[in-house]
C-alpha positions in Angstrom: -21.3 -4.8 29.9 -24.4 -7.2 28.9 -23.8 -10.0 26.3 -26.4 -11.3 24.4 -26.7 -14.8 22.3 -28.6 -16.2 19.6 -28.9 -19.9 18.8 -30.0 -20.6 15.7 -30.3 -24.3 13.8 -29.7 -23.6 10.0 -31.8 -26.7 7.6 -29.2 -29.0 6.9 -26.5 -27.6 5.0 -27.5 -24.0 5.0 -25.5 -22.9 8.0 -22.5 -21.2 6.0 -25.6 -18.9 4.1 -27.0 -18.2 7.5 -23.7 -17.3 8.6 -23.0 -14.9 5.8 -26.8 -13.6 6.1 -26.1 -12.8 9.6 -23.0 -10.8 9.4 -24.0 -9.2 6.1 -27.4 -7.9 7.3 -26.5 -7.7 11.5 -23.4 -6.2 11.4 -24.5 -2.9 9.8 -27.7 -2.9 12.2 -25.8 -3.4 15.2 -23.3 -0.9 14.2 -25.6 1.8 14.3 -27.3 1.0 17.5 -26.4 3.1 20.5 -23.9 0.7 23.4 -23.2 -1.3 20.8 -19.6 -2.9 21.2 -19.0 -6.1 19.7 -20.4 -9.3 17.9 -18.9 -12.7 17.6 -20.6 -15.5 15.1 -19.7 -18.6 15.8 -20.6 -22.1 14.4 -19.4 -25.5 16.2 -16.7 -27.4 14.7 -19.0 -31.1 15.0 -22.5 -29.9 14.9 -22.5 -27.9 11.2 -26.5 -27.0 11.1 -25.6 -24.3 14.0 -24.8 -20.6 14.1 -24.1 -18.9 17.6 -24.4 -15.1 17.6 -23.1 -13.4 20.5 -23.6 -9.3 21.0 -21.6 -7.2 23.6 -23.4 -4.4 24.7 -22.4 -1.3 27.3 -25.6 -2.1 29.3 -28.3 -4.5 29.3 -30.8 -1.3 28.4 -29.1 -1.1 25.8 -29.3 -4.8 24.6 -32.8 -4.8 25.3 -33.5 -2.1 22.9 -32.3 -4.0 20.5 -33.8 -6.9 21.5 -37.1 -5.5 21.5 -37.1 -3.2 18.0 -34.4 -4.2 15.1 -33.8 -7.6 16.3 -37.1 -8.8 15.4 -36.6 -7.6 11.6 -33.2 -9.4 11.2 -35.2 -12.3 12.3 -37.4 -12.1 9.5 -34.6 -12.3 7.0 -33.1 -15.7 8.4 -36.9 -17.4 9.3 -36.2 -19.1 5.6 -33.3 -20.4 7.0 -33.8 -21.5 9.9 -35.6 -25.3 10.8 -36.6 -24.4 14.2 -37.2 -20.9 16.3 -33.7 -19.1 17.2 -33.1 -19.7 21.4 -31.9 -16.5 23.4 -29.8 -16.2 26.5 -28.3 -13.1 28.0 -25.6 -12.7 30.2 -23.4 -10.2 32.2 -19.9 -9.6 31.0 -17.9 -9.9 34.4 -14.6 -9.0 32.7 -12.8 -9.4 29.2 -9.1 -9.1 28.1 -10.0 -5.7 26.0 -10.5 -3.9 29.5 -7.3 -6.1 30.8 -5.5 -4.6 27.6 -6.6 -1.2 28.3 -5.9 -0.9 31.6 -2.5 -2.0 30.9 -1.8 1.0 27.8 -3.0 3.2 30.4 -0.8 2.5 33.3 1.9 2.8 30.7 
């Protein structure tokens, strides 16, 4: 599995609006993408103008296909709410609790 992370810096006081837009616009698009597993939106306790989006994919190829296509269109929706360019990171998913729970259920 593979994870993509985007860090967005919202214009001061607009992080809630950005988070809502992210979840409303992105989630429906993500659900239609081949290999999409899960999306998570995070907001830090003390830095109110940042929003982190994490998407989990079956493979790096699935994530790359989304990043090079649909994600560019989604970024256009976010731009009016951003004070800086988004930052991207990629990760290999080594293990998840979902895998552990699935293995336990299968062994019963």
